[in-house]
N, C-alpha and C positions, 0 to 999 in steps of 0.2 A: 800122643800128647793131647790133652783135652783143651777145649776152648778156654777154660778158666785159667790155664797157665799163661795165657796171653794178656791177662789183665795187669796193667801197670800204670804208674803215674807218668804223664807225658813230660813232666819236668825231668825225669830220669834221662831223657834224650839229650838235653842241652843242645849243643850244635852238632851232635853225632848223626842226627837223622838225615836221610837222603830222600829226594823226590825223584822218582823214576817213572818211566812210561808204563801205564797200566797194562798194555798189551804184552809186557814181558812176564806177566804173572798169570798163573792158572787159577781156576775156580777153587781148587783145593787150598791154595795158599790164601785166598781171600775169605774162605768160608767162616773161620772163627770170628773175623771182624764183622761179617754180615750177620752172623747169628747173634753177636753182641748187640748190633744195631737193632735187630728184630726185638730183642728183649727190652730195649729202650722204648721202642714204639708201643709195646704192650704196657709198660709201666707208666709212661707219660701221656699217651693219647688213647689208651684202651683199644689198641689197633693190633690185630694179628697180621704181622708183616711177612709171615713165612712164604706166602704165595709169591709176593714180589721178590723175596730173597732167592727163591729157587729159579724164577724166570731170569733174574739178573745173573745168576751163576751160569746159566746156559749161554748167555751172551758173552760173559767173561771167557768162557772156554772157547768160544768162537773167535776171540781176539779181534772184535770188530768195533769196540767202543773206544773213542778217544778219551784219554784221562790220565790220571797220575796216582801213584801210590807213595806213601811216606813209609820209610822203613829205617830201622836202626842198624841194618846190616844182617840182623838175625830174624827179626820179627816184622810182620806187616803191622803198621801202626795206624794207618788211615788210608782212605781212598776218595777220589772224586772222579766223576765221569760226565760226559756230555753226549747228546744225541743230535745228529745232523738231520735236518728236515728241509732239504732244498736250500733256500737262501737264509734259513733260520737255524740256529742251534739252541737246544734246550739243555741247561745244566741239570742233570737228573738227580744228583745227590752229592753230598760231601759228608764224611763221617770219620771220626778218629776216636780211639779208645780214650775215655776220660774227658771227652769234650761234649758239647751241646748243653751243658748245665750252666755255663758261665758266659759272660760277654766276651771274655778273652779266650780265643780258640787258636793258638799259634799254629798247630799243624794244619787245620782246615784253612786258615788264612793263607798259609804258604802254598798249599796245593791249589787253592782257588786262584791265586795270583798266576801260577803256571798255566792252569786250564784256560782262564779268561784271555791271557796273552795269546795262547795258541789259537783259540777259537776266533779271536778278532783278526788274527793274521791269516786265517783260512780263506783261500780264494772263493769268492761267491757268497760268503756269509756276511749279511748286512744287518742281522738282528739276533740278539741273544736274550733268552728269557730264563728266569730261575725263580722257583718257589721252594725254598728249603724249610719245610714245615717244622722239622724237629727243633730248629734253632730259634730262640727268642729274638724279637725285634732288636736290631742294633748289634747282634752278636757277630755278624759277618759283613758289616757294611763297608769296612775299609777296602777289601779287595775289589768290591764292586764300584764304590763311589770314586776310587782312585783311577778307575778305567772308564769313567764317563757314564755309568749306569744311573738310572733314576729309580728311586724306591717308592713302593706303594704298601703301606702297612695293611696287614690283613688280620682277621680274627678267626680263631678256632673256637666254635661254640658248641655246647652240649646241652641237650634237653631231655628230661625224663618223659618217656612216652606214656606214662600213666596220666599225663596232664590233660588229655582229651578223651571224651567218651561219647559225645553226642554225634548223631548221624550227620554226614556231610551233604549227601545228595539233596536233602530237603532245602538246603540253603542256596542251591545253585540258581542262577538266573534262568528264566525260560529260554529254551532254544539251545541249551548246552547239555551234553551228555557225558558222564564220567565213564571212561573205559580204561582197563588195564593195558599196559604196554604190550604191543605185538610188533613183530619185525616189519609188517607192512607200513608202519608209521615212519620208518626210517627217513625217507627222503623229505616228507612233509615236516617232520620234526626238525631236520637240519635247516629247512627254509624258515621255520618259526624261530629257531634260535638266532639265526642270522638277522632276522627282522627285529627281534627283541633287543639285540645288542647294538643296533645301529646308533652310533654316537654315544654309547654307554661307556662309563669309565673303565669297565672291565675289558673292553676291547683294546685298551691301552696295555693291559697286562697280558692278555692272550689274543694274539692277532688271528687265531683261527675263527673267532667270531665275526671277522670282517668280510667273509665270503661264505657262500653256500658250500663250496668245496671244502673250505676249512672247517665249517661246522659239521660236515659229514665225517671228517677226520676226527674231530673232537668226540662225536658220538661213538665212532669206531673204537677209539682208545678207552672210553668209559665202559663200553659193553664187552669188548673182547679181551682186555688186559686187566690185571689185578692191581694196577697202581693206585686206584681209588677204591679198592675192595672188590669183592665178587658181585657183579651186577645182579640186582634183585628185580627181575622182570615182574614178579608177582606183587611187588610193592613199588612199582613205577606207574605213574598215572597220567592220562591224557584227557583234557577237556575238549571235546569235539563239537563243532557246529552240527546240530542234529540234521540240518537240511543239506549242507555241502559235504559233511563228513570230514572237514578240514580241522586239524588241531588248532586250538586257540590258546591253550596253556598246557604246560606239562611239568611234571616233577619226576626226576630220575633218582633212584637210590641204589645203594649197594650194601652189602654186609661186610663189615670190617672185623667183626668178632662174632661169636655165636649169639651174643645178647646185645650187640651194638650195631646199629645201622648208620649209614652216612648218606646225607642228601647231596648228590653230586651236581644237580641242576634244578633250578626252579625258574620258569619264565612265563610271562603273560603277554600276549600280543598287545601292542600299545593302545589299540582302540578300545580294549576292555579293561584297562587298568582302573583301579579305584572301586571295583565291584566286589572285592574280597576273594578273588579267585586264588591268589597265592596262599592266603590263609586257609581256604578250603582244602587245597592240595596238601598243605603241611599237616592239617588235622587228619586228613585221610591217611597219609603215610604213618602218622603217629598211631592212629587207631589200629591200622592193619598190623603194624609191627608189635604193638602191645598184645593184640589178639593171638599172635604166634609165640608169645612168651618173651619178647624182646624187652630190654630195660631202658635203652637210651638211643637217641639219634644225635649225630654230630653233623656239623656243616662248617664251611668256611665262607667268609664274607669280607669284602673290602671295607676297611674301617670308615672311609668317607662315604659309603653307601648308606646314608642315614635312614632312608625310608625302609630298606630291607632290614637293617639292624633293629629298628623300632618294632617291626612285625615279629622278628624272632624273639626279641625280649618280651613282648606281650604274650607270646606263646610259651614262655618259661625257659627259653634258652639263656645260658649264662656263658660269658666269655671265660674260657679256661686258659687261653694261650694267645699271645700276639706275635706275629711273625712278619717277615718281609717278602714281598714279591719284588724282583729286580729286573729291569729291562734296559737293554742297550740297543739303540737304533742308530746304525752307522750311516743312515741317510740324512740324519739331522745335522 
């Protein structure tokens, strides 16, 4: 049976659909659904999601992910899952055939109600984070807000890389040197990220920014796993103090499709803000990606981060999609 035979209107289910434990299902049973989701990522976000799909299928076959599946008894209609990281749980995804286009998503709502209830009742879990990029803002608020989550609207922005052509290094302040990413930057980069996000609004969304250890884990996830695309070391840049060799600003990027890159991180040490370093790094990434034949760069930014949004808009980035980050803090 081909994956196209699984396409159907969720209204056909009515009250027939059941929500069952994800660990009862094999990767083969979930594959048609995940392949459909990958097509949606390509169509809506210009994102080749097949690497993430294959990795997730491996985890599904290992039966280690807590989550739920919606089925009508014959076909898998949707799924959601979480990942446990010590005292925190991250809701990794929610998807159902025929949903994500509208504000009303009955199957995803139902599965998320079950998943959130289970995660909040899991011993030792006192924080839950979720960023379901595929869904427009407001589409899945009810399951989260009804369980005490706080929402943070975020923007998915895209820019044409042909927008920049001038050299970047000539505009750098004296004493700073531009270098391509290398593994030896790992520890110092984590310390820089932690320093840059101290007290920042985004540390409310991702608590990994609140410690050096968490920032190392953040870097590990970006560099080693395909969730944000394939890490592009050749187009990730570090501005170092020429005297101490310590990173003072950095930009990390990935490739999400052959001709589309994604900026996964931009940060500038607080003492050097206002000198145009973030702009220089963005221009460097755009220039390099254009030189290699790329067409566009995408990024995400918290809507209330007015200063960053202004920079991206000045560089030609346009908001293509608005989505929600959701956070539950059980200690509050």
